[in-house]
C-alpha positions as CSV (number, residue, x, y, z in Angstrom):
1,M,25.8,3.6,-0.8
2,S,27.8,4.1,-4.0
3,F,27.4,2.3,-7.3
4,S,29.4,-0.8,-7.8
5,R,30.0,-1.8,-11.3
6,E,31.1,-5.3,-10.1
7,E,27.8,-5.8,-8.3
8,F,25.9,-4.6,-11.4
9,E,27.7,-6.9,-13.7
10,G,27.5,-9.8,-11.2
11,K,23.8,-9.6,-10.1
12,G,22.5,-7.6,-13.0
13,Y,21.2,-4.8,-10.8
14,V,22.2,-2.3,-8.1
15,V,19.8,-0.5,-5.7
16,L,20.9,3.0,-4.5
17,R,19.0,4.5,-1.6
18,G,18.0,8.1,-1.4
19,L,19.8,9.1,-4.6
20,I,17.1,11.5,-5.8
21,E,16.5,14.6,-3.6
22,P,13.0,15.7,-2.6
23,E,13.0,18.8,-4.8
24,C,13.5,16.8,-7.9
25,R,10.9,14.3,-6.8
26,R,8.4,17.0,-6.1
27,A,8.9,18.5,-9.6
28,V,8.2,15.2,-11.2
29,Q,5.1,14.6,-9.0
30,R,3.8,18.1,-9.9
31,E,4.0,17.2,-13.6
32,C,2.2,13.9,-12.9
33,Q,-0.5,15.8,-11.2
34,V,-0.8,18.1,-14.2
35,L,-1.4,15.0,-16.4
36,V,-4.1,13.7,-14.0
37,E,-5.7,17.2,-13.9
38,E,-5.9,17.2,-17.7
39,L,-7.5,13.8,-17.7
40,A,-10.0,14.9,-15.1
41,G,-10.9,18.0,-17.1
42,Q,-11.4,15.9,-20.3
43,L,-13.7,13.4,-18.4
44,A,-15.7,16.1,-16.8
45,A,-16.1,18.0,-20.1
46,A,-17.4,14.9,-21.8
47,G,-19.9,14.3,-18.9
48,R,-18.3,11.0,-18.0
49,I,-17.7,11.8,-14.3
50,S,-19.8,13.7,-11.8
51,Q,-16.8,15.0,-9.8
52,T,-13.1,15.5,-10.4
53,F,-11.8,14.5,-6.9
54,A,-9.6,17.6,-6.9
55,E,-8.9,17.2,-3.1
56,A,-8.0,13.5,-3.3
57,P,-4.4,12.6,-2.5
58,F,-2.0,12.0,-5.3
59,E,-1.9,8.3,-4.5
60,R,-5.7,7.9,-5.0
61,R,-7.0,10.5,-7.4
62,L,-6.4,8.7,-10.7
63,M,-8.0,5.5,-9.2
64,L,-11.1,7.5,-8.1
65,L,-11.4,9.3,-11.5
66,Y,-11.6,6.0,-13.3
67,R,-13.4,3.8,-10.8
68,D,-16.4,3.5,-13.1
69,L,-14.2,3.3,-16.2
70,P,-11.6,0.6,-15.3
71,E,-10.8,-0.4,-18.9
72,E,-10.0,3.2,-19.8
73,T,-7.6,3.9,-17.0
74,P,-4.2,5.0,-18.5
75,T,-1.4,2.5,-17.7
76,T,1.5,4.4,-19.2
77,F,2.4,8.0,-20.0
78,R,5.1,8.5,-22.6
79,R,4.5,11.2,-25.2
80,Q,3.2,13.5,-22.4
81,L,6.5,13.6,-20.6
82,H,8.1,16.5,-22.3
83,L,7.1,18.8,-19.5
84,R,9.8,20.9,-17.7
85,G,9.7,19.0,-14.4
86,F,10.7,15.7,-15.9
87,F,14.0,16.9,-17.2
88,G,15.6,17.1,-13.8
89,L,15.1,13.4,-13.2
90,F,16.0,12.1,-16.7
91,A,19.1,14.3,-16.8
92,H,20.0,14.0,-13.1
93,P,23.8,14.3,-12.8
94,R,24.0,11.5,-10.3
95,L,22.1,9.2,-12.6
96,L,24.3,10.1,-15.6
97,D,27.4,9.7,-13.5
98,V,26.3,6.1,-12.7
99,A,25.5,5.5,-16.3
100,A,28.9,6.8,-17.5
101,R,30.7,4.3,-15.3
102,T,29.2,1.5,-17.4
103,L,28.3,3.0,-20.7
104,G,31.0,5.6,-21.3
105,P,30.9,9.4,-22.0
106,E,28.2,9.3,-24.7
107,I,24.8,8.8,-23.1
108,R,21.4,8.8,-24.7
109,L,18.0,8.7,-23.1
110,Y,16.7,5.7,-25.0
111,P,13.3,6.2,-26.7
112,N,11.3,4.2,-24.1
113,Y,10.8,6.5,-21.1
114,S,7.6,6.1,-19.1
115,V,5.5,7.1,-16.1
116,R,3.4,4.2,-15.0
117,P,0.4,4.5,-12.7
118,K,-0.2,0.9,-11.5
119,L,-3.8,0.7,-10.3
120,P,-5.1,-1.8,-7.8
121,H,-6.4,-5.1,-9.2
122,D,-5.8,-4.1,-12.9
123,P,-4.6,-7.2,-14.8
124,R,-3.3,-4.9,-17.6
125,T,-0.5,-3.7,-15.2
126,E,0.5,-7.1,-13.9
127,V,3.8,-7.4,-15.8
128,L,4.9,-11.0,-16.3
129,W,8.5,-12.4,-16.2
130,H,10.4,-10.9,-19.1
131,Q,13.5,-9.3,-20.3
132,D,13.3,-5.8,-21.7
133,A,15.6,-6.9,-24.5
134,G,12.9,-9.4,-25.5
135,Y,11.0,-6.5,-26.9
136,T,13.8,-5.2,-29.1
137,P,14.3,-6.8,-32.5
138,G,17.7,-7.5,-34.0
139,E,20.9,-7.6,-32.0
140,A,19.3,-6.7,-28.7
141,Q,21.8,-8.2,-26.5
142,E,24.6,-6.2,-28.2
143,L,23.0,-2.9,-27.0
144,R,24.9,-1.3,-24.1
145,M,22.3,0.2,-21.8
146,M,21.1,0.5,-18.2
147,N,17.5,0.4,-17.1
148,V,16.5,2.9,-14.4
149,W,13.4,2.5,-12.2
150,T,12.3,4.9,-9.4
151,P,9.0,5.2,-7.5
152,L,7.1,8.3,-6.4
153,V,5.4,6.4,-3.6
154,P,6.7,3.7,-1.2
155,V,6.7,0.4,-3.1
156,R,6.3,-2.9,-1.3
157,V,5.0,-6.4,-2.2
158,E,1.5,-5.3,-1.4
159,N,1.3,-2.5,-4.0
160,G,3.2,-4.3,-6.7
161,C,7.0,-4.1,-6.3
162,M,9.2,-5.6,-8.9
163,Q,11.0,-9.0,-8.6
164,F,14.4,-9.8,-10.1
165,V,16.2,-13.1,-10.6
166,P,19.8,-12.2,-9.7
167,G,22.4,-13.1,-12.3
168,S,19.8,-14.1,-15.0
169,H,21.1,-11.4,-17.3
170,R,24.1,-13.7,-18.1
171,Q,21.8,-16.0,-20.1
172,G,21.5,-13.5,-22.9
173,V,18.1,-13.0,-24.7
174,V,15.9,-16.0,-24.0
175,E,12.8,-17.3,-25.6
176,H,9.7,-15.2,-25.0
177,E,6.0,-16.0,-25.7
178,K,3.1,-13.6,-26.3
179,D,0.6,-13.2,-23.5
180,Q,-2.6,-11.1,-23.4
181,H,-0.9,-7.8,-22.5
182,Y,2.8,-8.5,-22.5
183,L,5.6,-10.8,-23.6
184,R,6.7,-13.4,-21.1
185,I,9.6,-15.7,-20.7
186,A,8.8,-19.2,-21.8
187,D,7.6,-21.4,-18.9
188,H,10.4,-24.0,-19.3
189,I,13.0,-21.3,-18.8
190,I,11.5,-19.3,-15.9
191,R,10.3,-22.3,-13.9
192,S,13.8,-23.4,-13.0
193,V,14.9,-20.0,-11.6
194,E,11.7,-18.4,-10.3
195,G,12.5,-19.6,-6.8
196,Q,15.6,-17.4,-6.7
197,A,13.5,-14.2,-7.2
198,V,14.0,-11.3,-4.8
199,N,11.6,-8.4,-4.0
200,I,12.8,-4.9,-5.0
201,E,11.1,-2.8,-2.3
202,L,11.9,0.9,-2.7
203,D,11.0,4.3,-1.2
204,P,10.7,7.6,-3.1
205,G,14.3,8.8,-3.8
206,D,15.6,5.3,-4.2
207,V,16.7,4.1,-7.7
208,V,17.4,0.7,-9.1
209,F,19.7,0.3,-12.1
210,F,19.4,-3.0,-13.9
211,S,20.4,-4.8,-17.1
212,N,18.0,-5.0,-20.0
213,L,18.7,-8.7,-20.0
214,L,17.7,-9.3,-16.4
215,F,14.6,-11.5,-15.7
216,H,12.1,-9.3,-13.9
217,R,8.4,-8.9,-13.3
218,G,5.9,-6.5,-11.6
219,L,3.7,-8.0,-8.9
220,P,0.0,-7.2,-8.8
221,N,-1.1,-4.1,-6.8
222,S,-3.5,-5.2,-4.0
223,A,-3.3,-2.0,-2.1
224,D,-5.9,0.8,-2.1
225,Q,-3.7,3.3,-3.9
226,V,-1.9,3.9,-7.2
227,R,1.7,2.8,-7.4
228,W,3.3,5.6,-9.3
229,S,6.8,5.0,-10.8
230,L,9.1,6.0,-13.6
231,D,11.2,3.8,-15.8
232,F,13.7,4.8,-18.5
233,R,16.9,3.6,-20.0
234,Y,20.3,5.1,-20.7
235,Q,22.2,3.8,-23.8
236,D,25.7,4.2,-25.2
237,A,24.9,6.8,-27.8
238,T,27.5,5.5,-30.2
239,Q,25.2,2.6,-30.9
240,P,22.0,2.5,-32.9
241,T,18.7,2.3,-31.0
242,L,17.4,-0.5,-33.3
243,R,14.1,1.5,-33.3
244,P,12.8,4.2,-35.6
245,A,13.1,6.8,-32.8
246,Q,16.5,8.0,-31.7
247,G,15.9,9.2,-28.2
248,H,17.8,12.3,-26.8
249,L,21.4,12.9,-26.1
250,L,22.0,13.8,-22.4
251,R,25.8,13.8,-22.1
252,S,28.4,13.9,-24.8
253,R,32.1,14.8,-25.4
254,A,31.9,14.2,-29.1
255,H,28.7,16.2,-29.8
256,P,28.1,18.6,-26.9
257,E,26.1,20.9,-29.2
258,Q,23.4,18.1,-29.5
259,V,22.9,17.5,-25.8
260,V,19.5,18.6,-24.4
261,R,20.5,21.8,-22.7
262,D,17.9,22.3,-20.0
263,A,14.3,22.0,-19.0
264,E,13.1,24.6,-21.5
265,H,14.9,22.8,-24.3
266,W,13.4,19.5,-23.1
267,A,9.9,21.0,-23.3
268,Q,10.4,21.9,-26.9
269,L,11.2,18.4,-27.9
270,S,9.0,15.4,-28.4
271,F,9.0,11.7,-27.5
272,G,11.7,9.6,-29.2
């Protein structure tokens, strides 16, 4: 399946199946395992766990490590992502080719790239209806960007897939309210369109591109495993980020000397 700009602009999202090859996915998963191993070592050194579950599968180890420390379980990794294995995904040529069709030749990795381990029955990871642009101050709807979301494990309703309201991006930035953990779209706005929501069920290698104006949420994880996923954004690099951080240039005709060169270069940089 090829990317359709018309579909993206009409529905606010496009799903591409099998876009990321296994080698790239394995590199990303290895780095996630490195992050989990570091946490296990820290917990063991502090005497907070009696075993490190080193033989547990990737989908369960983090959950087992923190089963007696539920409030301390990490929900997001960001500053830790400057490891070599993540570069191949963030700078994947196929992803950048898709972004270029909508954003043009100057592409920045926006300073909001994340790995999210969504643990079962954790209310902190139950993401409510929102627009990502709702978190950005100023002229958020003027920013030209594409959100990218891809899982490391099969994602279904049971383990907390996302839901989208097709076409909702055409409403611009709508009213949001503060909730306990996240912003959420005001009830009087979402109530009228919630029934149009579609489930975004994906397998490893699949990618969904969506507008930062699209109404979306993450369902609760009721499975007995961690739902590992990555989300990041590409932005037209000729625009400001409207944030103190400036992200990283991944493709450029105007300033090729500023582009992140390779995985080694990526590992020398820092978040933002």
